[in-house]
Structure formats: structure tokens, C-alpha cells
C-alpha atoms as a printed R data frame, in Angstrom:
    type eleno elety resid chain resno       x       y       z
1   ATOM     1    CA   MET     A     1  42.042 -30.522  29.821
2   ATOM     2    CA   ILE     A     2  40.598 -26.951  29.540
3   ATOM     3    CA   LEU     A     3  42.951 -24.341  30.028
4   ATOM     4    CA   PRO     A     4  41.877 -21.231  31.914
5   ATOM     5    CA   ASP     A     5  42.869 -18.845  28.583
6   ATOM     6    CA   ASP     A     6  40.403 -21.646  26.801
7   ATOM     7    CA   ASN     A     7  37.758 -20.471  29.316
8   ATOM     8    CA   ILE     A     8  38.272 -16.616  29.243
9   ATOM     9    CA   ARG     A     9  38.227 -17.180  25.020
10  ATOM    10    CA   LYS     A    10  35.322 -18.780  25.341
11  ATOM    11    CA   ARG     A    11  33.776 -16.190  27.812
12  ATOM    12    CA   LYS     A    12  34.559 -13.478  25.192
13  ATOM    13    CA   ARG     A    13  33.322 -14.978  22.359
14  ATOM    14    CA   PHE     A    14  30.223 -15.831  23.822
15  ATOM    15    CA   SER     A    15  29.618 -12.184  25.309
16  ATOM    16    CA   PHE     A    16  30.478 -10.933  21.868
17  ATOM    17    CA   ALA     A    17  27.498 -13.371  20.098
18  ATOM    18    CA   LEU     A    18  25.364 -12.018  22.883
19  ATOM    19    CA   SER     A    19  26.397  -8.427  22.321
20  ATOM    20    CA   LEU     A    20  25.872  -8.568  18.372
21  ATOM    21    CA   LEU     A    21  22.530 -10.590  18.773
22  ATOM    22    CA   LEU     A    22  21.323  -7.793  21.348
23  ATOM    23    CA   PHE     A    23  22.474  -5.063  19.169
24  ATOM    24    CA   LEU     A    24  20.644  -6.628  15.863
25  ATOM    25    CA   LEU     A    25  17.292  -7.065  18.160
26  ATOM    26    CA   LEU     A    26  17.243  -3.376  19.544
27  ATOM    27    CA   GLY     A    27  18.004  -2.417  15.764
28  ATOM    28    CA   VAL     A    28  15.550  -4.756  14.369
29  ATOM    29    CA   ALA     A    29  13.141  -2.975  17.025
30  ATOM    30    CA   ILE     A    30  13.726   0.325  16.272
31  ATOM    31    CA   TRP     A    31  12.950  -0.444  12.444
32  ATOM    32    CA   ILE     A    32   9.698  -2.077  13.670
33  ATOM    33    CA   ALA     A    33   8.726   1.151  15.796
34  ATOM    34    CA   HIS     A    34   9.680   3.328  12.977
35  ATOM    35    CA   VAL     A    35   7.862   1.896   9.976
36  ATOM    36    CA   PHE     A    36   4.728   1.528  12.195
37  ATOM    37    CA   SER     A    37   4.776   4.818  13.236
38  ATOM    38    CA   GLU     A    38   4.680   5.820   9.431
39  ATOM    39    CA   ILE     A    39   1.843   3.460   8.652
40  ATOM    40    CA   ARG     A    40  -0.250   4.714  11.241
41  ATOM    41    CA   ARG     A    41   0.473   8.770  10.654
42  ATOM    42    CA   ALA     A    42  -0.535   7.919   6.777
43  ATOM    43    CA   ALA     A    43  -3.337   5.847   7.589
44  ATOM    44    CA   THR     A    44  -4.821   8.851  10.263
45  ATOM    45    CA   MET     A    45  -3.722  11.720   8.025
46  ATOM    46    CA   ASP     A    46  -6.182  12.771   4.844
47  ATOM    47    CA   GLU     A    47  -4.357  14.644   2.435
48  ATOM    48    CA   ALA     A    48  -6.979  15.049  -0.212
49  ATOM    49    CA   ARG     A    49  -6.682  18.018  -2.650
50  ATOM    50    CA   HIS     A    50  -6.765  18.985  -6.019
51  ATOM    51    CA   THR     A    51  -4.640  16.299  -7.955
52  ATOM    52    CA   ASP     A    52  -4.665  15.687 -11.961
53  ATOM    53    CA   ALA     A    53  -5.887  12.179 -11.208
54  ATOM    54    CA   ILE     A    54  -7.414   9.901  -8.366
55  ATOM    55    CA   ALA     A    55  -5.850   6.188  -8.006
56  ATOM    56    CA   VAL     A    56  -8.251   3.448  -6.389
57  ATOM    57    CA   PHE     A    57  -5.757   0.440  -5.893
58  ATOM    58    CA   GLY     A    58  -7.375  -3.068  -5.748
59  ATOM    59    CA   ALA     A    59  -8.887  -5.270  -3.656
60  ATOM    60    CA   ALA     A    60 -10.806  -8.459  -4.456
61  ATOM    61    CA   GLU     A    61 -13.710  -8.434  -6.881
62  ATOM    62    CA   TYR     A    62 -16.689 -11.384  -6.590
63  ATOM    63    CA   ASP     A    63 -17.098 -12.581 -10.243
64  ATOM    64    CA   GLY     A    64 -17.507  -8.710 -11.261
65  ATOM    65    CA   ARG     A    65 -18.857  -7.548  -8.444
66  ATOM    66    CA   PRO     A    66 -16.218  -5.544  -6.181
67  ATOM    67    CA   SER     A    67 -15.884  -6.944  -2.581
68  ATOM    68    CA   PRO     A    68 -16.991  -4.938   0.371
69  ATOM    69    CA   VAL     A    69 -13.449  -3.406   0.728
70  ATOM    70    CA   LEU     A    70 -12.625  -2.551  -3.015
71  ATOM    71    CA   ARG     A    71 -16.551  -0.735  -3.046
72  ATOM    72    CA   ALA     A    72 -15.370   1.554   0.222
73  ATOM    73    CA   ARG     A    73 -12.433   2.314  -2.016
74  ATOM    74    CA   LEU     A    74 -14.592   3.175  -4.930
75  ATOM    75    CA   ASP     A    75 -17.182   4.694  -3.070
76  ATOM    76    CA   HIS     A    76 -14.590   7.196  -1.309
77  ATOM    77    CA   ALA     A    77 -13.064   7.958  -4.953
78  ATOM    78    CA   LEU     A    78 -16.440   8.789  -6.150
79  ATOM    79    CA   SER     A    79 -16.766  11.224  -3.298
80  ATOM    80    CA   LEU     A    80 -13.627  13.281  -4.136
81  ATOM    81    CA   TYR     A    81 -14.477  13.221  -7.834
82  ATOM    82    CA   LYS     A    82 -17.762  14.570  -7.075
83  ATOM    83    CA   ASP     A    83 -16.445  17.241  -4.681
84  ATOM    84    CA   GLY     A    84 -14.233  18.140  -7.485
85  ATOM    85    CA   TYR     A    85 -10.505  16.887  -6.257
86  ATOM    86    CA   ALA     A    86  -9.753  15.607  -9.744
87  ATOM    87    CA   PRO     A    87 -11.268  15.114 -13.488
88  ATOM    88    CA   LEU     A    88 -10.268  11.532 -13.784
89  ATOM    89    CA   ILE     A    89 -10.323   8.441 -11.455
90  ATOM    90    CA   ILE     A    90  -7.504   5.623 -12.361
91  ATOM    91    CA   THR     A    91  -8.797   2.164 -11.232
92  ATOM    92    CA   LEU     A    92  -5.869  -0.482 -10.228
93  ATOM    93    CA   GLY     A    93  -5.755  -4.268  -9.966
94  ATOM    94    CA   GLY     A    94  -5.752  -7.282 -12.213
95  ATOM    95    CA   ASN     A    95  -6.958 -11.083 -11.918
96  ATOM    96    CA   THR     A    96  -5.936 -13.896 -10.228
97  ATOM    97    CA   ALA     A    97  -5.425 -17.274 -12.385
98  ATOM    98    CA   GLY     A    98  -8.731 -18.636 -13.913
99  ATOM    99    CA   ASP     A    99 -11.087 -15.383 -13.127
100 ATOM   100    CA   ALA     A   100 -13.025 -13.528 -15.989
101 ATOM   101    CA   HIS     A   101 -12.612 -10.133 -14.026
102 ATOM   102    CA   SER     A   102 -10.432  -8.108 -13.246
103 ATOM   103    CA   GLU     A   103  -9.947  -5.484 -10.057
104 ATOM   104    CA   GLY     A   104  -9.414  -2.815 -12.173
105 ATOM   105    CA   GLY     A   105 -12.345  -3.847 -14.925
106 ATOM   106    CA   VAL     A   106 -14.501  -4.005 -11.755
107 ATOM   107    CA   GLY     A   107 -13.760  -0.922 -10.587
108 ATOM   108    CA   HIS     A   108 -14.361   0.576 -14.138
109 ATOM   109    CA   ASP     A   109 -17.502  -0.779 -14.461
110 ATOM   110    CA   TYR     A   110 -18.494   0.121 -10.560
111 ATOM   111    CA   LEU     A   111 -17.787   3.811 -11.704
112 ATOM   112    CA   LEU     A   112 -19.837   3.857 -14.722
113 ATOM   113    CA   ALA     A   113 -22.764   2.691 -13.082
114 ATOM   114    CA   HIS     A   114 -22.370   5.577 -10.546
115 ATOM   115    CA   ASP     A   115 -22.043   8.495 -13.619
116 ATOM   116    CA   VAL     A   116 -18.546   8.795 -14.200
117 ATOM   117    CA   PRO     A   117 -17.917   9.391 -17.911
118 ATOM   118    CA   GLU     A   118 -16.148   6.904 -19.889
119 ATOM   119    CA   SER     A   119 -13.715   9.516 -20.985
120 ATOM   120    CA   GLN     A   120 -13.060  10.102 -17.081
121 ATOM   121    CA   ILE     A   121 -11.787   7.078 -16.446
122 ATOM   122    CA   ILE     A   122  -8.628   4.697 -16.697
123 ATOM   123    CA   ALA     A   123  -8.745   1.102 -15.921
124 ATOM   124    CA   GLU     A   124  -5.352  -0.755 -15.155
125 ATOM   125    CA   THR     A   125  -6.386  -4.609 -15.645
126 ATOM   126    CA   ARG     A   126  -2.957  -6.301 -15.323
127 ATOM   127    CA   SER     A   127  -0.820  -5.955 -11.932
128 ATOM   128    CA   ASN     A   128  -1.094  -8.552  -9.505
129 ATOM   129    CA   ASP     A   129   0.363  -6.722  -6.490
130 ATOM   130    CA   THR     A   130   1.091  -3.445  -4.913
131 ATOM   131    CA   ALA     A   131   4.474  -2.908  -6.291
132 ATOM   132    CA   GLU     A   132   3.047  -3.681  -9.873
133 ATOM   133    CA   SER     A   133  -0.035  -1.405  -9.268
134 ATOM   134    CA   ALA     A   134   2.126   1.453  -8.185
135 ATOM   135    CA   ALA     A   135   4.685   0.897 -11.387
136 ATOM   136    CA   ARG     A   136   1.732   0.814 -13.446
137 ATOM   137    CA   LEU     A   137   0.128   3.881 -12.037
138 ATOM   138    CA   ALA     A   138   3.486   5.932 -12.817
139 ATOM   139    CA   ALA     A   139   3.676   4.780 -16.386
140 ATOM   140    CA   ILE     A   140   0.184   5.514 -16.945
141 ATOM   141    CA   ALA     A   141   0.673   9.043 -14.987
142 ATOM   142    CA   ARG     A   142   3.696   9.454 -17.583
143 ATOM   143    CA   GLY     A   143   1.591   8.416 -20.325
144 ATOM   144    CA   ASN     A   144  -0.862  10.862 -19.563
145 ATOM   145    CA   HIS     A   145   0.954  14.059 -18.812
146 ATOM   146    CA   LEU     A   146  -0.227  13.380 -14.439
147 ATOM   147    CA   ARG     A   147   1.489  15.109 -12.094
148 ATOM   148    CA   ARG     A   148  -0.051  15.095  -9.046
149 ATOM   149    CA   ILE     A   149  -1.988  11.651  -7.872
150 ATOM   150    CA   LEU     A   150  -4.278  11.089  -4.907
151 ATOM   151    CA   VAL     A   151  -4.434   7.718  -3.762
152 ATOM   152    CA   VAL     A   152  -7.039   6.004  -2.542
153 ATOM   153    CA   SER     A   153  -6.548   2.713  -0.341
154 ATOM   154    CA   ASP     A   154  -7.234   1.268   3.117
155 ATOM   155    CA   GLY     A   155  -5.215   3.231   5.618
156 ATOM   156    CA   THR     A   156  -2.802   0.879   6.548
157 ATOM   157    CA   HIS     A   157  -1.977   0.261   2.990
158 ATOM   158    CA   LEU     A   158  -1.133   3.974   1.892
159 ATOM   159    CA   PHE     A   159   2.426   4.370   3.541
160 ATOM   160    CA   ARG     A   160   3.505   1.605   1.296
161 ATOM   161    CA   ILE     A   161   1.797   2.815  -1.577
162 ATOM   162    CA   LYS     A   162   3.009   6.279  -1.555
163 ATOM   163    CA   GLU     A   163   6.842   4.958  -1.045
164 ATOM   164    CA   LEU     A   164   6.344   2.913  -3.806
165 ATOM   165    CA   SER     A   165   4.971   5.830  -5.673
166 ATOM   166    CA   ARG     A   166   7.223   8.482  -4.998
167 ATOM   167    CA   ALA     A   167  10.132   6.011  -5.830
168 ATOM   168    CA   ASP     A   168   8.768   5.581  -9.366
169 ATOM   169    CA   GLY     A   169   8.630   9.640  -9.233
170 ATOM   170    CA   LEU     A   170   5.426  10.497  -8.669
171 ATOM   171    CA   GLU     A   171   3.847  13.155  -6.446
172 ATOM   172    CA   VAL     A   172   1.379  11.339  -4.279
173 ATOM   173    CA   TYR     A   173  -1.372  11.874  -1.493
174 ATOM   174    CA   GLY     A   174  -3.283   9.881   0.639
175 ATOM   175    CA   SER     A   175  -6.951   9.751   1.663
176 ATOM   176    CA   PRO     A   176  -7.730   6.439   3.197
177 ATOM   177    CA   ARG     A   177 -11.490   4.935   2.842
178 ATOM   178    CA   PRO     A   178 -13.209   5.105   5.819
179 ATOM   179    CA   GLU     A   179 -13.487   2.257   7.834
180 ATOM   180    CA   PRO     A   180 -17.163   0.805   8.458
181 ATOM   181    CA   HIS     A   181 -16.529   0.095  12.238
182 ATOM   182    CA   ALA     A   182 -13.418  -0.004  14.203
183 ATOM   183    CA   LEU     A   183 -10.798  -2.749  13.540
184 ATOM   184    CA   GLY     A   184 -10.210  -5.300  16.070
185 ATOM   185    CA   PHE     A   185  -6.707  -6.223  18.018
186 ATOM   186    CA   LEU     A   186  -6.114  -9.265  15.748
187 ATOM   187    CA   ASP     A   187  -7.126  -7.433  12.131
188 ATOM   188    CA   GLN     A   188  -5.316  -4.586  12.611
189 ATOM   189    CA   ALA     A   189  -2.260  -6.326  13.759
190 ATOM   190    CA   ARG     A   190  -2.392  -8.491  10.895
191 ATOM   191    CA   ARG     A   191  -2.942  -5.483   8.384
192 ATOM   192    CA   VAL     A   192   0.022  -3.703  10.106
193 ATOM   193    CA   GLY     A   193   2.319  -6.316  10.327
194 ATOM   194    CA   HIS     A   194   1.661  -7.470   6.793
195 ATOM   195    CA   GLU     A   195   2.550  -3.529   5.465
196 ATOM   196    CA   ILE     A   196   5.959  -3.590   8.021
197 ATOM   197    CA   LEU     A   197   7.072  -7.089   6.191
198 ATOM   198    CA   SER     A   198   6.195  -5.817   2.563
199 ATOM   199    CA   TYR     A   199   7.839  -2.477   3.420
200 ATOM   200    CA   THR     A   200  10.842  -4.301   4.456
201 ATOM   201    CA   LEU     A   201  11.511  -6.505   2.305
202 ATOM   202    CA   TRP     A   202  10.896  -4.022  -0.572
203 ATOM   203    CA   ARG     A   203  13.542  -1.757   1.408
204 ATOM   204    CA   LEU     A   204  15.749  -4.647   1.030
205 ATOM   205    CA   HIS     A   205  15.215  -5.444  -2.799
206 ATOM   206    CA   LEU     A   206  13.856  -8.780  -1.572
207 ATOM   207    CA   HIS     A   207  10.628  -8.400  -3.094
């Protein structure tokens, strides 16, 4: 037999649980909207200025050749270098198991082939993800007394890179590589979703 007081307590517990769930969902929605806004702002704002070095975050390489994405990042860095924004280019990115080439090494060779002197390139070839690349960039900057860094990557990638780099004590600015064509909705959603999740996990110290 269920007493009236039991029904009241059950309704109160259900109401509390529902309120808590709605509060959590609202918090998640606000967080996602905030991070999305920051990603979008970083992706659409070119902060190119005179710095101590240009850092190119890695992307896939194909048997020693840069993928279209990596080539676009390197070409943008080359343009900034030739326009005098920095006297040094840092290429970042390691390799996956079994690969003979690293992203940073391929970037280094690509820049050499486009008339950047060896002495003006530093290749980092061990990092396996964005967080490791940012940490190694900070170590390279400290070791070479570099204070201001201009970071080149895809637009949607820049917010997380800048946050990671600033957490490591760098003064960084972003310059997104040009997109050759407008991204489709699904491709854009996939990129942004990945960045929101990765940034959130980092902030929660889960990644």
C-alpha cells in the first residue's frame, strides 16, 4: 500500500532529479555555445603581425609529400615569411607507427625546396597530437629565446592551439590558412565538434 506521503516524496525526488538534469543540460548548452563562439572568432580573425617565429602545426603527409592540408598551411607560412612577418619558421608534427617521414620533417623539406634557408627553419618531429605540438613549441621557444609566435593552421584549429600555447607561457597570435573552397555543413560540423570536444577534455584534464 502506497501512502500519500510516499507519493509526495517520490514526486519531489522526481522533480529534483528533473530540475538537476535540466540545469546540467543548460550548462552544457551554454558551454558549447561559448566554445563555438571562440572557435568561430579565432577562425575568422587573422592576427598576422611581426613576431619572432612562425609555427606551422602539422597535418598528414603522404610518403614524404605534404597532404593538401599541410601544403596549404606551409604555403601560408611561406607567404607570411616572405612578407617579413618573422625570420624563422618552425614546423611541427611527428609520424605514426611505420611511417618513414614525420610531418615536421616533410614541412622542413618543403620549405627548403621553396628557398627558405636551412638556418631559418626548425623542425620538430616527435609530437603526436596538438597538445604535444604546443608543448614542444613552447620548449623550442624557450630554448631559442623566442617571445612572440605567429601560429598557422586551419581556422577551426586555432582557438585550441592558442589556448594550449598560452597555458605553456607563450605569446601567440593566429593566422588561419586560406580555405580553397567553402566547407560543407557536415565537414564544418565535424571539425568544430572535434575541437569543442578536445578543448573540453583538455580543460577537464582528461586529455
